[in-house]
BANU-894263 format. One line per field, with one value per residue (C-alpha): residue number from 1; residue in three letters; x, y, z. Coordinates in steps of 0.02 Angstrom, whole numbers, plus 32768, in hexadecimal, padded with zeros to 4 digits. Layout:
seq = NUM:...
type = Ala:...
east = X:...
north = Y:...
up = Z:...
//
This chain:
seq = 1:2:3:4:5:6:7:8:9:10:11:12:13:14:15:16:17:18:19:20:21:22:23:24:25:26:27:28:29:30:31:32:33:34:35:36:37:38:39:40:41:42:43:44:45:46:47:48:49:50:51:52:53:54:55:56:57:58:59:60:61:62:63:64:65:66:67:68:69:70:71:72:73:74:75:76:77:78:79:80:81:82:83:84:85:86:87:88:89:90:91:92:93:94:95:96:97:98:99:100:101:102:103:104:105:106:107:108:109:110:111:112:113:114:115:116:117:118:119:120:121:122:123:124:125:126:127:128:129:130:131:132:133:134:135:136:137:138:139:140:141:142:143:144:145:146:147:148:149:150:151:152:153:154:155:156:157:158:159:160:161:162:163:164:165:166:167:168:169:170:171:172:173:174:175:176:177:178:179:180:181:182:183:184:185:186:187:188:189:190:191:192:193:194:195:196:197:198:199:200:201:202:203:204:205:206:207:208:209:210:211:212:213:214:215:216:217:218:219:220:221:222:223:224:225:226:227:228:229:230:231:232:233:234:235:236:237:238:239:240:241:242:243:244:245:246:247:248:249:250:251:252:253:254:255:256:257:258:259:260:261:262:263:264:265:266:267:268:269:270:271:272:273:274:275:276:277:278:279:280:281:282:283:284:285:286:287:288:289:290:291:292:293:294:295:296:297:298:299:300:301:302:303:304:305:306:307:308:309:310:311:312:313:314:315:316:317:318:319:320:321:322:323:324:325:326:327:328:329:330:331:332:333:334:335:336:337:338:339:340:341:342:343:344:345:346:347:348:349:350:351:352:353:354:355:356:357:358:359:360:361:362:363:364:365:366:367:368:369:370:371:372:373:374:375:376:377:378:379:380:381:382:383:384:385:386:387:388:389:390:391:392:393:394:395:396:397:398:399:400:401:402:403:404:405:406:407:408:409:410:411:412:413:414:415:416:417:418:419:420:421:422:423:424:425:426:427:428:429:430:431:432
type = Met:Lys:Thr:Ser:Arg:Ser:Lys:Tyr:Tyr:Asn:Ala:Ser:Arg:Ser:Ser:Leu:Pro:Phe:Glu:Asp:Gly:Met:Gly:Asn:Val:Thr:Arg:Ala:Asn:Met:Ala:Asp:Val:Glu:Cys:Glu:Thr:Ala:Val:Leu:Val:Gly:Ile:Ile:Thr:Pro:Gln:Gln:Asn:Glu:Arg:Lys:Thr:Gly:Glu:Tyr:Leu:Asp:Glu:Leu:Glu:Phe:Leu:Ala:Glu:Thr:Ala:Gly:Ala:Arg:Thr:Val:Lys:Arg:Phe:Thr:Gln:Lys:Leu:Asn:Gly:Pro:Ser:Ser:Val:Thr:Tyr:Leu:Gly:Met:Gly:Lys:Leu:Gln:Glu:Ile:Arg:Gln:Trp:Ile:Val:Gln:Glu:Glu:Asp:Ala:Glu:Arg:Glu:Val:Ser:Met:Val:Ile:Phe:Asp:Asp:Glu:Leu:Ser:Ala:Lys:Gln:Leu:Arg:Asn:Ile:Glu:Ala:Glu:Leu:Lys:Val:Lys:Ile:Leu:Asp:Arg:Thr:Ser:Leu:Ile:Leu:Asp:Ile:Phe:Ala:Met:Arg:Ala:Gln:Thr:Ala:Asn:Ala:Lys:Thr:Gln:Val:Glu:Leu:Ala:Gln:Tyr:Arg:Tyr:Met:Leu:Pro:Arg:Leu:Gln:Arg:Leu:Trp:Thr:His:Leu:Glu:Arg:Gln:Arg:Gly:Gly:Ala:Val:Gly:Leu:Arg:Gly:Pro:Gly:Glu:Thr:Gln:Leu:Glu:Met:Asp:Arg:Arg:Ile:Ile:Leu:Asn:Arg:Met:Ala:Leu:Leu:Lys:Glu:Arg:Leu:Arg:Glu:Ile:Asp:Arg:Gln:Lys:Ile:Thr:Gln:Arg:Gly:Asn:Arg:Gly:Arg:Met:Ile:Arg:Val:Ala:Leu:Val:Gly:Tyr:Thr:Asn:Val:Gly:Lys:Ser:Thr:Leu:Met:Asn:Leu:Leu:Ala:Lys:Ser:Asp:Val:Val:Ala:Glu:Asn:Lys:Leu:Phe:Ala:Thr:Leu:Asp:Thr:Thr:Val:Arg:Lys:Val:Ile:Val:Asp:Asn:Leu:Pro:Phe:Leu:Leu:Ser:Asp:Thr:Val:Gly:Phe:Ile:Arg:Lys:Leu:Pro:His:Asp:Leu:Val:Glu:Ser:Phe:Lys:Ser:Thr:Leu:Asp:Glu:Val:Arg:Glu:Ala:Asp:Leu:Leu:Leu:His:Ile:Val:Asp:Ile:Ser:His:Pro:Asp:Phe:Glu:Glu:Gln:Ile:Arg:Val:Val:Glu:Lys:Thr:Leu:Ala:Asp:Leu:Gly:Cys:Ala:Glu:Lys:Pro:Ser:Met:Ile:Val:Phe:Asn:Lys:Val:Asp:Ala:Tyr:Arg:Trp:Thr:Glu:Lys:Asp:Glu:Asp:Asp:Leu:Thr:Pro:Val:Glu:Lys:Glu:Asn:Val:Ser:Leu:Asp:Asp:Leu:Ile:Arg:Thr:Trp:Met:Thr:Arg:Leu:Ser:Gly:Gln:Cys:Met:Phe:Ile:Ser:Ala:Lys:Glu:Lys:Thr:Asn:Tyr:Asp:Thr:Leu:Arg:Gln:Val:Leu:Tyr:Asn:Lys:Val:Arg:Glu:Leu:His:Val:Gln:Lys:Tyr:Pro:Tyr:Asn:Asp:Phe:Leu:Phe:Glu:Lys:Tyr:Asp:Glu
east = 7D73:7D43:7CD9:7CC0:7C70:7C01:7C97:7CF3:7C61:7C4F:7D0B:7D04:7CCB:7D62:7DC0:7D2B:7CCE:7C14:7B89:7B3A:7A84:7AA5:7AF3:7BA3:7C2F:7CA4:7D39:7D89:7E31:7EA8:7F19:7E98:7EBA:7F60:7FC4:7F40:7F7C:7F69:7F76:7FAE:7F6B:7FAA:7FA1:8026:7FF1:8045:8058:8097:8116:813E:81CB:815F:80D1:814C:8184:80CF:80AC:8147:8100:8054:80A4:80F6:804D:7FFF:808B:8071:7FB8:7FDE:7FCE:8049:8055:8056:803C:803B:7FD8:7FF0:7F9D:7FC9:7F38:7F1E:7EC5:7E5E:7DB3:7D25:7CC6:7D44:7DEA:7E3F:7E07:7D91:7E14:7E90:7E0B:7DE3:7E9D:7EA7:7E0B:7E52:7EF3:7E90:7E2B:7ECC:7F11:7E70:7E7D:7F2D:7EEE:7F44:7EB7:7EC8:7E7D:7E72:7E9F:7EE7:7EE3:7F65:7EE6:7E46:7DB0:7D02:7C67:7C3D:7CEC:7CEE:7C45:7C71:7D1E:7CD8:7C53:7CD9:7D64:7CF5:7D77:7D90:7DC1:7E25:7E6F:7F04:7E97:7E3D:7EE3:7F2F:7E92:7EA0:7F56:7F26:7E9A:7F16:7F98:7F26:7F42:7F00:7E4D:7E7F:7ECA:7E3C:7DBA:7E16:7E27:7D72:7D38:7DA5:7D5F:7CAC:7CD4:7D1B:7C87:7BFA:7BFA:7C17:7B86:7B2A:7BB4:7BCD:7B22:7AA5:7A14:7A23:79AD:791B:789A:7864:77AE:7734:76E4:7640:7647:76E4:769E:76DF:7779:77E4:78A0:791C:799E:7A24:79DE:79D3:7A88:7AC3:7A68:7AB5:7B64:7B4A:7B11:7BA8:7C1C:7BD1:7BF4:7CA8:7CC5:7C87:7CFD:7D8E:7D62:7D65:7E0D:7E4E:7E1D:7E7C:7F14:7F10:7F11:7FA3:8006:7FE2:802E:80D5:8127:8195:81F8:821A:81BB:8212:81AF:81F2:8197:81B3:817C:8147:81D1:8263:82A0:8247:8220:82D2:8317:8297:82D3:8387:836E:82F0:832B:8276:8227:81B7:818A:8201:81E5:8210:8159:80EC:808D:80DE:80B4:8004:7FFA:8065:80E8:8134:81D2:823E:82F0:8385:841E:84A8:8449:83B5:830E:8290:81FC:820F:8177:816B:80DA:807E:80DA:809B:8088:8060:7FA7:7F7F:7EC1:7E70:7DFC:7E93:7EDD:7E36:7E23:7ED6:7ED6:7EDA:7F71:7FC8:7FAD:8055:80A1:8040:8078:812D:81B4:822D:820F:8290:8266:82AB:82D5:8309:839C:83AC:8302:8311:8287:82AF:82A1:81EA:81CC:8211:8196:8104:812F:8148:809F:8049:809C:8061:7FAF:7FBD:7FF9:80A8:8110:815D:8194:824F:8289:8321:8333:8385:83BA:83B2:83EE:8495:84D0:8451:847B:84B6:84FE:8548:85E1:85D9:8662:86CA:8693:85DA:858F:84DB:848C:84B6:8429:8403:8458:84F9:850A:8574:8541:85D0:858E:84DF:851F:857C:84E1:8466:84DD:84F6:843C:8402:8493:84B2:83FA:840C:8465:8499:848A:8465:83F2:840F:84CE:84D7:853A:8550:84E2:854E:854F:8491:847F:84EF:8492:83EB:8428:845B:83B5:8349:83AD:8398:82DB:82D2:8322:82AD:820D:8234:82A7:8287:8294:834B:8325:8392:83C4:846F:84EE:84A4:851F:84DE
north = 790A:7984:7A1C:7ABE:7B30:7B8B:7BB0:7BFF:7C6C:7CA9:7CC5:7D3B:7DC1:7DAA:7E47:7EBE:7F13:7EF3:7F1A:7E92:7E8F:7F05:7F8A:7F6A:7F71:7EDB:7EAE:7E06:7DFA:7D75:7D8E:7D2F:7C92:7C39:7C27:7C1E:7BDE:7C48:7C3A:7CD5:7D03:7D85:7DA9:7DCE:7E55:7EB9:7F46:7ED2:7E50:7DAD:7DF8:7E87:7E11:7DA8:7E41:7E71:7DC1:7DC8:7E64:7E13:7D7F:7DF7:7E48:7D9D:7D71:7E15:7DED:7D40:7CCE:7C54:7C4C:7B9C:7BB8:7C3C:7C41:7CBA:7CCA:7D2E:7D9D:7E40:7E7D:7E3B:7DF2:7E61:7DC3:7D4B:7DAC:7D0E:7C9B:7C0F:7B8D:7BD7:7BE2:7B2A:7B02:7B5D:7B04:7A59:7A7F:7AB4:7A12:79AD:7A05:79E1:7929:7929:7977:7A1D:7A9A:7B3F:7BCE:7C57:7C94:7D45:7DA9:7E30:7EB1:7EF9:7E90:7ED0:7E89:7E25:7DDD:7DAE:7D59:7CF4:7CC1:7C8D:7C22:7BCB:7BB2:7B98:7BE2:7C8B:7D0E:7DAA:7E2F:7EA0:7F2C:7EC1:7E78:7F25:7F5C:7EC4:7EEF:7FA2:7F66:7EF4:7F7E:800F:8040:80F1:812C:8193:80FF:808A:8107:8122:8067:8045:80CC:8084:7FD6:8013:806B:7FC8:7F65:7FD2:7F9C:7EE7:7ECF:7E5A:7DD8:7DDD:7DAA:7D3A:7D77:7E27:7E01:7DE1:7E69:7EA4:7E77:7F06:7F19:7F71:801C:7FED:7F7B:7F8E:7F61:7F72:7F86:7F01:7EC9:7F04:7FB4:7FB1:7F7B:7FFA:8083:8048:804A:80F7:8139:80E9:8136:81E2:81CC:8195:822A:82A0:824C:8263:831B:8330:82D6:8341:83E0:83A1:8379:8428:8471:8402:8434:84EB:84DB:8498:8541:858A:84F3:84A3:8402:836E:82D5:8227:81E0:8146:8099:8025:7FC3:802F:805D:8101:80D2:8094:813A:8196:813A:8162:821C:823F:81BC:8180:80D4:80CB:8018:7FDB:7F2D:7ED1:7ECF:7F39:7FCB:7FBC:8075:80B8:814D:81E6:81FD:82AA:82C5:835C:8348:83B8:83B6:8423:84C2:84AD:8461:841E:83A6:82FB:8292:81DA:81B7:811F:80C8:80C4:802A:7FFC:7FF3:804B:8044:80EA:80D7:80D3:8170:81C8:818B:81B4:8266:82AD:8241:8277:832E:8321:8306:8398:8410:83D8:8453:83CA:8317:828F:820A:8167:80DE:8029:801D:7F62:7F42:7F03:7F77:8013:8085:8059:8072:8122:8142:8100:8175:820A:81EA:81DD:827F:82D2:8296:82E7:838B:837B:8361:8410:840A:840E:835B:82EB:8232:81C8:811D:80AA:7FF7:8005:7F7B:7F03:7F2C:7E94:7E8B:7E05:7E32:7DF7:7D91:7DEB:7D6E:7D85:7DEA:7DE9:7E92:7EDB:7EC0:7F1F:7E9B:7EB4:7F6C:7F8E:8007:807C:8084:80A9:8133:8185:8179:81C1:8244:8283:8283:82DB:8354:8329:8321:826F:820C:8155:8114:807F:80AE:8003:800B:80CB:80D5:818C:81C1:8258:8293:8285:82ED:8375:837A:837D:8409:8474:845A:847A:8516:8559:853D:8586:8629:8634:860E:8670:86FF:8762:86CD:86AF:8648:85AC:853C:854A:84CC:8423:839C:82EA
up = 7F99:8020:7FF9:8058:7FD9:8056:80C3:8030:8002:80B4:80BD:8028:80A2:8113:80E3:80E9:8177:818F:8209:8271:82A4:8335:82C5:8302:8283:8286:821D:81FE:81A9:816E:8204:826B:8205:821A:817A:80F4:804C:7FB1:7EF4:7E95:7DE9:7D6D:7CB3:7C30:7BB4:7B2A:7BAA:7C35:7C01:7C5B:7CC1:7CFD:7D29:7D8D:7DEF:7E13:7E50:7EBF:7F0F:7F1C:7F75:7FEF:800C:802C:80A4:8101:8111:8156:80BE:806E:7FB0:7F69:7EAE:7E24:7D84:7CF2:7C48:7BAC:7B79:7B1B:7BB6:7C48:7C1E:7C5D:7C90:7CDD:7CD8:7C94:7C08:7C3A:7C0E:7C89:7D11:7CF7:7D02:7DA9:7DE7:7DB7:7E14:7EB0:7EA8:7E9C:7F36:7F95:7F64:7FAA:804E:8025:802D:7FCC:8030:7FAE:7F00:7EF6:7E54:7E32:7DF4:7E3B:7E07:7DE0:7E36:7D99:7D8D:7E45:7E3A:7D9F:7DDB:7E84:7E2F:7DC7:7E47:7EE1:7F58:7FAA:7F29:7F54:7EE5:7F02:7F46:7FC7:7FFF:801A:8076:80E7:8110:8136:81A8:8201:8215:8247:82FD:8318:8307:826F:8212:8241:8204:8160:8140:816A:80F2:8067:8089:807D:7FD9:7F97:7FD9:7F97:7EDF:7F14:7F8C:7F18:7F1B:7FD7:8016:7FBD:8027:7FE0:7F51:7FC7:7FDD:8086:80A6:80C1:816D:8195:8146:80E7:8061:7FB0:7F50:7FEC:7FF4:7FC1:803F:7FC5:7FC7:8085:8099:8018:8078:811D:80D1:8085:812E:8180:80FE:811E:81D8:81B8:8145:81CE:824A:81D2:81BC:8279:8286:81F6:8254:82EB:827F:8233:82E3:8313:8279:829C:834A:830F:8304:827E:824A:81A1:8183:8131:80FA:80D5:803D:7FD3:7FA4:802F:8088:804C:80FB:8121:81D6:81F3:81B5:821F:82BA:828E:826F:82F9:8378:8380:838C:82F3:82C5:823D:81F5:8155:8126:80B5:8103:81AF:81C6:81A6:821A:81FB:8283:829E:8304:8328:82E7:830F:82A0:82E8:8318:82A0:82D7:8259:8255:8205:81D8:81A5:8130:80EB:805D:7FAA:7F3C:7E89:7E62:7F06:7F1B:7EF0:7F87:7FFA:7FAD:7FC5:8079:80AC:806A:811B:8145:80A4:80D2:812B:807E:8034:80BD:80C0:808A:8055:801B:8039:7FB9:8001:7F82:7F9F:7F27:7F49:7EFA:7E47:7E0A:7E6E:7DD6:7DBD:7E77:7E62:7DD4:7E3D:7ECD:7E5A:7E07:7EB1:7EE9:7E48:7E6B:7F18:7ECB:7F17:7E7A:7E81:7F36:7F5E:7F6C:7F77:7F50:7FD6:7F98:802F:804F:7FF5:806B:801D:7F67:7F05:7E56:7DE4:7D7E:7CCA:7C79:7BF8:7B73:7B9B:7B0B:7B4A:7B74:7C1E:7C9B:7D3B:7DA5:7D41:7D70:7E0A:7E93:7E64:7DB1:7DF1:7E62:7DD2:7D64:7DE1:7E24:7D72:7D4C:7DEB:7E01:7EB7:7EE8:7F29:7FB0:7FC4:8076:80E2:8173:81BF:81BB:81C9:8127:80EF:8181:81B1:80FC:80F5:8194:814B:80A4:8101:8171:80DA:8081:811B:8148:8098:809E:814E:8116:8080:80E0:817F:8147:81E7:825B:8281:831C:831D:83AB:83F7:83B8:83E2:8419:8412
//
């Protein structure tokens, strides 16, 4: 049986930034490694049943795939709640370890084990000691994807700050040399300073520098927003991978990156859109996700200012997703946390072309599930509930696109008249 324990322990730093001996910040991420293999782990609790855990693990697998890993196995355990020491029970950890050893004996090496919740420093240390492979949690995986996707200086700075915030309470597990004390030189004799304290001070100083950079970038963004003139601002918000960028490209005739991957867009893109004779600004924002790391929300506040300053929110929903209703609740909660819950908004159900349903037999007396409800039934239900404040479209196939433009025109014009009552400037009729 082959062993590579030291490699795994060193690899546990792969998704975090660190300073080398010359003071330069470097970052390694899982995209640098071709097709790593991953094991996913989740728990079933009274608050999270088996079906819900399966959906969370499906999303975690999509996250792993986006980061460049291939899932080969899943493990779940029924618990009243996660253990504060090892997250899972020791028996389940030993079961996972035995399976990993069997894979190694069969020359199928397992690169990492990914947990569906954020792990504490104690949990990470104990799990790593038991499983002897690289351990990631949902937060570190999302941070790694953000680091891989960041392109502009603003996004890179925000991601780096979030990574340092995540790293700070976990320093002790990352480097074994941190417990050593620095020897006193002439004039500096005494208890000295531990390496852990030195690295914590270095990271705190680096975080202070990054925060100052973000404040400077934020001041520049405020100036940019102030120069946009008297136009209504519309922001596309929603869960990640629901088609916001595709709709942005369709409405604004732009070339924003649109991929079937999570967090394809990190930086806010603003484009001028003209519908008939009415100009307005349309912005595409970073997508939300369940269990979004708090550090990322804090770091991306300047990016999310586009949402705060928007006059109208278009909440994009992937209606083909089996759990789209919970995604709606996640987005609404995040918007409430940002103080945007009371803004004028409209729900746009996207991907009607991808919606699939299974008609039940007349003799089937089992309860009706989500997959047994047709799109027409859903439309009638949501239209009744929201009193016309929603649309059903396909940005990819341009289904109901003209109707969306007309509804958007009416809403933006109404807001324009309210916000700028003495500004009747509108473009002449615009023919595409």
